N, C-alpha and C positions, 0 to 999 in steps of 0.2 A: 504494499499499500504506499503510494507516494503521498506526502503531505506538503502543500504549498501554503504560504501565508500571502493574503492579498495586500495591496498597498495600504488600503484602509486600516487593516489589522495592524500592520507595522506602524503606521502613523499613531494609531490609538495606543499602542505599547510605548511609544516615545512620549506621549502625553502622560500616560500612567507613571512612567519613570520620572519625568519632570516634576510631577505633582509630589511624589513620595520623596524625591531628592530635596524638597524644601526643608525637610527635617533631617534627612540622612542620604547622601549620595550613595554610600556603600549599600545601605538597606535597599534603596531603590533598585540598584543593579541586581542584587541578590533575588529581589521579589520578581522582577521581570524574567530573569533567567529561570527561576523556579516555575513560573507560569508556563513558559515556553516548554521546558522539559516535561512538566506534568501533562500538558496537552498532547505532546508528541508520543510520550510513553504510553499513555492511555489509548490513544487512537491508532497507533501503527498497527496493532494486532486486533483491536476491537473497535472498528470504526462506528459500529452502532451502539457503542456503550453509552453515549450521551442521549439525554432525552429529546423528543421532538420539541421544537420551539413552539410554545404554546400560542403565540401571536400568529404563527403561520399555518401550523397544522400539516405541513408537508413532511412525510417521513424521510425525505432526503435532506431536510434542513434540521439540524440537530445542534445541541449545545452541551457543553460541560460547564460546571460551576467550579471555580477556583478561588477560595478565600474571598468571596464577595464579588468576583468578576465573572461575567458570562462570556464564554468563548464559543461563538457561533460558527458553524461550519456546514459545508454542503458536500454530499457524496456524489460522485460522478464515476460510476463504474469502479475501476480500481484506483481512482484518484480522490483525494480529499482536499478541499480548499478551505482554509480558516478565513472566514469572511470579515469578522470584526470581533473586537474585545471591548467590553464596556462594563460599567458598574451594574451590579445585579439588581439594583432597585428600579433601573430604567427599563422601559420596554423597547423592543427592537423597532427601529424606523424602517419603513418600507424600502427607502433607498439603500440601506445597509444590506437588505436581503437581495436586491436586484443586481448587485455587482457583476 
C-alpha cells in the first residue's frame, strides 16, 4: 500500500507545528513526527482501520484520530492519499474532501 500526503495535508502539518512551537519548538517537531509515524504505521497494512468520515459517509473516505487531530484519507485501489489534517473539534469542509 502506497501512502501519499496531499499538499493541503502538508501545509496543515506546518500550521500545527508552528502553533505548538509557540510553546516549544522541540515538542512541536516531536508531535508532528509522531502524528505522521502513527498514520503511516496504522495505514500501511490496515488501510480500512480508520472510521468512515461521518460528514461524508463514503466508505472510501476515512479518518484516524491522533491526539485530538483528525487525519482524513481516501482509498484508491492500492493507493492511499492523506487529504488533510485538522483539529478534531472541527467538521470536514467539502473543499478539503474534493482535493
